[in-house]
LUMKE-801771 format. One line per field, with one value per atom (N, C-alpha, C): residue number from 1; x, y, z; atom name. Coordinates in steps of 0.1 Angstrom, whole numbers, plus 2048, in hexadecimal, padded with zeros to 3 digits. Layout:
N
num	NUM,...
c1	X,...
c2	Y,...
c3	Z,...
atomo	CA,...
//
This chain:
86
num	1,1,1,2,2,2,3,3,3,4,4,4,5,5,5,6,6,6,7,7,7,8,8,8,9,9,9,10,10,10,11,11,11,12,12,12,13,13,13,14,14,14,15,15,15,16,16,16,17,17,17,18,18,18,19,19,19,20,20,20,21,21,21,22,22,22,23,23,23,24,24,24,25,25,25,26,26,26,27,27,27,28,28,28,29,29,29,30,30,30,31,31,31,32,32,32,33,33,33,34,34,34,35,35,35,36,36,36,37,37,37,38,38,38,39,39,39,40,40,40,41,41,41,42,42,42,43,43,43,44,44,44,45,45,45,46,46,46,47,47,47,48,48,48,49,49,49,50,50,50,51,51,51,52,52,52,53,53,53,54,54,54,55,55,55,56,56,56,57,57,57,58,58,58,59,59,59,60,60,60,61,61,61,62,62,62,63,63,63,64,64,64,65,65,65,66,66,66,67,67,67,68,68,68,69,69,69,70,70,70,71,71,71,72,72,72,73,73,73,74,74,74,75,75,75,76,76,76,77,77,77,78,78,78,79,79,79,80,80,80,81,81,81,82,82,82,83,83,83,84,84,84,85,85,85,86,86,86
c1	B11,B16,B26,B2B,B3A,B3E,B4B,B50,B4F,B4F,B4E,B40,B36,B28,B27,B31,B31,B29,B23,B1B,B21,B2A,B31,B3F,B44,B52,B58,B63,B6A,B74,B73,B7C,B83,B8F,B96,B9A,B97,B9B,BA9,BAE,BBC,BC0,BB6,BB9,BB8,BB6,BB6,BA8,B9E,B90,B8A,B85,B7F,B70,B6A,B5C,B57,B4B,B45,B3B,B3C,B34,B2C,B1F,B16,B18,B1B,B1E,B13,B0A,AFF,AF3,AEF,AE4,AD7,AD5,AC8,AC7,AD1,AD1,ACF,AD6,AD5,AC6,AC0,AB2,AA9,AAB,AA3,AA5,AB1,AB3,AAC,AAC,AA5,A96,A91,A82,A7F,A87,A84,A85,A8F,A90,A84,A7F,A74,A67,A65,A5A,A5A,A66,A67,A65,A6A,A67,A59,A52,A44,A3B,A3F,A38,A3A,A46,A49,A44,A43,A3F,A32,A28,A1B,A16,A17,A11,A18,A26,A2D,A2A,A29,A25,A17,A0E,A00,A01,A08,A09,A0F,A19,A1F,A16,A0E,A04,9F9,9F4,9EA,9EF,9FB,A01,A02,A07,A09,9FB,9F1,9E3,9DE,9E0,9DC,9E3,9F1,9F8,9F3,9F0,9EA,9DD,9D4,9C7,9C9,9D2,9D5,9DA,9E3,9E8,9DC,9D3,9C8,9BE,9BC,9B3,9B9,9C6,9CD,9CC,9CE,9CD,9BF,9B5,9A7,9A4,9AA,9A8,9AE,9B9,9BF,9B7,9AE,9A5,998,995,988,98B,980,981,984,98A,98E,981,981,976,97D,975,97A,97B,983,985,978,971,964,95A,95A,951,955,962,966,962,964,960,951,949,93B,936,93C,938,93C,948,94D,945,940,938,929,925,918,90E,914,90C,909,90C,90A,8FE
c2	513,50B,50B,501,4FF,500,504,503,4F5,4EB,4DE,4DA,4E3,4E1,4E3,4E9,4EB,4F7,4FE,50A,516,515,521,521,52C,52E,538,535,53F,546,554,55D,565,56A,572,57E,58A,596,59A,5A5,5A9,5AD,5B0,5B4,5A8,59C,590,58D,595,592,587,57D,571,573,56F,571,563,560,554,559,552,556,54A,54C,542,540,534,532,52A,524,51C,525,528,531,52C,51F,519,51B,519,51B,52A,532,541,545,540,543,53E,533,52E,536,53B,543,551,556,563,561,556,553,552,54B,54A,557,560,56D,576,575,57D,579,56C,566,56A,569,56D,57C,584,592,596,58F,591,58D,582,57D,587,58C,594,5A3,5A7,5B5,5B5,5AF,5AE,5BC,5C5,5D2,5DA,5D8,5DE,5D9,5CB,5C5,5C9,5CA,5CF,5DD,5E6,5F4,5F4,5EC,5EC,5E7,5DD,5D7,5E1,5E8,5F2,5FD,602,60D,609,5FC,5F7,5F7,5F2,5F1,600,609,617,61C,61A,61E,618,60B,605,60B,60E,614,622,629,637,636,62D,62B,627,61E,61A,626,62E,63A,644,646,64F,64A,63D,637,639,636,638,647,650,65E,663,65D,660,65D,653,64E,656,65F,666,674,67B,689,692,69D,6A7,6AF,6B3,6BC,6C8,6D2,6DE,6DC,6E4,6E4,6E7,6F0,6F4,6E8,6E0,6D4,6CA,6C8,6BE,6C3,6D0,6D5,6D5,6D8,6D8,6CA,6BF,6B2,6AE,6B2,6AF,6B6,6C2,6C9,6C5,6BC,6B7,6C1,6CA,6D4,6CF,6C3,6BD,6C1
c3	CCD,CC1,CC1,CBD,CBC,CAE,CAC,C9E,C98,CA0,C9A,C95,C98,C93,C84,C7E,C70,C6B,C75,C71,C77,C80,C86,C83,C7E,C7B,C84,C8A,C93,C8B,C8C,C85,C8F,C8B,C94,C8B,C90,C88,C8B,C85,C86,C94,C9D,CAB,CB4,CAE,CB6,CBD,CB9,CBE,CB6,CBE,CB8,CB7,CAB,CA9,CA3,CA7,CA1,C96,C8A,C7F,C7B,C79,C75,C66,C61,C53,C4C,C53,C4D,C4B,C3E,C3C,C40,C40,C44,C54,C5B,C69,C6D,C65,C67,C64,C5A,C57,C62,C67,C72,C7F,C82,C8D,C8C,C7F,C7D,C7F,C7A,C7C,C8A,C92,CA0,CA7,CA3,CAA,CA6,C9A,C96,C9D,C9E,CA5,CB4,CBA,CC8,CCA,CC1,CC2,CC1,CB8,CB5,CC2,CC8,CD4,CE0,CE1,CEC,CEB,CDE,CDB,CD3,CD8,CD0,CCD,CD7,CD4,CC9,CC9,CBE,CB0,CB0,CA3,C9F,CA8,CA5,CA0,CA6,CA1,C93,C91,C83,C79,C7C,C72,C70,C7A,C78,C70,C72,C6A,C5C,C59,C4C,C44,C4C,C45,C42,C4B,C49,C3D,C3B,C30,C23,C23,C17,C13,C1D,C1B,C15,C1A,C15,C06,C03,BF6,BEC,BF1,BE9,BE6,BF1,BEF,BE6,BE6,BDD,BCF,BCD,BBF,BBA,BC2,BBE,BBB,BC3,BC0,BB3,BAF,BA3,B97,B99,B8D,B8C,B96,B96,B91,B8E,B8A,B96,B93,B9D,BA1,BAE,BB3,BBA,BBC,BC2,BD1,BD7,BE6,BED,BE8,BEE,BED,BE3,BE2,BED,BEF,BF9,C07,C0A,C17,C19,C0F,C10,C13,C0D,C10,C1E,C22,C30,C3B,C38,C41,C41,C37,C36,C2F,C27,C20,C11,C0F,C01,BFB
atomo	N,CA,C,N,CA,C,N,CA,C,N,CA,C,N,CA,C,N,CA,C,N,CA,C,N,CA,C,N,CA,C,N,CA,C,N,CA,C,N,CA,C,N,CA,C,N,CA,C,N,CA,C,N,CA,C,N,CA,C,N,CA,C,N,CA,C,N,CA,C,N,CA,C,N,CA,C,N,CA,C,N,CA,C,N,CA,C,N,CA,C,N,CA,C,N,CA,C,N,CA,C,N,CA,C,N,CA,C,N,CA,C,N,CA,C,N,CA,C,N,CA,C,N,CA,C,N,CA,C,N,CA,C,N,CA,C,N,CA,C,N,CA,C,N,CA,C,N,CA,C,N,CA,C,N,CA,C,N,CA,C,N,CA,C,N,CA,C,N,CA,C,N,CA,C,N,CA,C,N,CA,C,N,CA,C,N,CA,C,N,CA,C,N,CA,C,N,CA,C,N,CA,C,N,CA,C,N,CA,C,N,CA,C,N,CA,C,N,CA,C,N,CA,C,N,CA,C,N,CA,C,N,CA,C,N,CA,C,N,CA,C,N,CA,C,N,CA,C,N,CA,C,N,CA,C,N,CA,C,N,CA,C,N,CA,C,N,CA,C,N,CA,C,N,CA,C,N,CA,C,N,CA,C,N,CA,C,N,CA,C,N,CA,C,N,CA,C,N,CA,C
//
């Protein structure tokens, strides 16, 4: 992109280093979307792991909330159920 595109502004800092800055928020948003899609396509296994982890976290939150609404039981009761001694 060139400065004449109207979406890139060339800035120069105090040390004389020139930088191009994207000034069109719609174009910037589109570039971010493209970058995210590309990253998701290239790293499917990472995206999968992140989604699985998020779903596990949501399930745990839901279980904790349900547990807060039920009556408390003793530790021994829990272990007897887990051990099949119910």
